[in-house]
C-alpha positions, 0 to 999 in steps of 0.5 A: 933749915936752909935759908930761903932764896929767890931765883930769877926766871929767864923767860918772858912773863906770860899772861895768866888767865883764870875764870873769876879773876883779872888777868895778871903777869906770871911770876918772874921768880921762884923761892926755894929752900930746905926744911928738915923732915921730922915727925911727919906722919905721911899718908898711904901712897900705895894707891899711886900706881900709874906714873905721870899724874899728880895724885891729891891725897887729901887736904888738912890743917896742922898748926905745927906743920904750918908753923914750920913752913912759915918759919922757913919763909921770908918774914914778909911772906909768913902772913900770906901762908894759908892754913890749909895744906894738901898731900900730893904724890906722883911717880914722876909727873908729866908737864902740866899747869895748875891754872885752877889755883888762880888766887895763890902761888903754890908751894911744894915741900918734898917729904919722901921719895928719890932725888928728883927735880921740878922742871919749869919748861918755859924758863929752863929752870929746875929745883931739887925735889928730894926730901927736905927741899921746898919751892914756891912757884906760879902754878900757871907755869908748865912744870914737871917732876923728873929724875935729876938731869932729865929734860923730857918726860918719858912715861915708861921711865917711871913705871914702877918707880918710887913715889915722890910725896909732897906737902902742898901749901899756898901763899895768898896772892896779896901785894906782898907776894906780888912784889916779892915774886915780881908779879906785874900787870899783863903785857900785850903780846905775851904768851897766854897761860890758862887751863884752856892752853894745851901743854905738851906733856913730854916737853912742856911746850905750849901747843 
């Protein structure tokens, strides 16, 4: 198991806006690590045909998998890990946000697929997304799943390409998580991230 590490993000913290929640600043850090993929029964990914979109393949609970993920996190964050997990799969993913995850940070543990990267457009940051790699990030940030070294999403490149399978998990946006990820109050004049803000699917730029 690789030791978890934080990475500072270079971009200006944005305002994260979601219905039913107070505005907040975006996370100023990512958390990443590696965790061996052993004894996992993956879901059927044969229905993942069209490239670009991330397909949800079902939510579930597993004490064993939750324990493994908790053990990989820094001790201060383990109690923030939610019990419900979710499968996600894609043949590459265009730039998008998941701003409907208003009360959590999002985790993605890659359990199958080729070597790809999760790319965060606003910050010029990228993390490995090959089997065993995991990352926790702010779901409001525009992000994509691209082949290693690529900066732009090109749909034709992923036609018929192998499927990346992720085990999704969530950290409650409690005070421990806010402090660890550098989440502060919204700053006047900062860019806005919300479901209503369009994201360029190829570049991740805010439209």
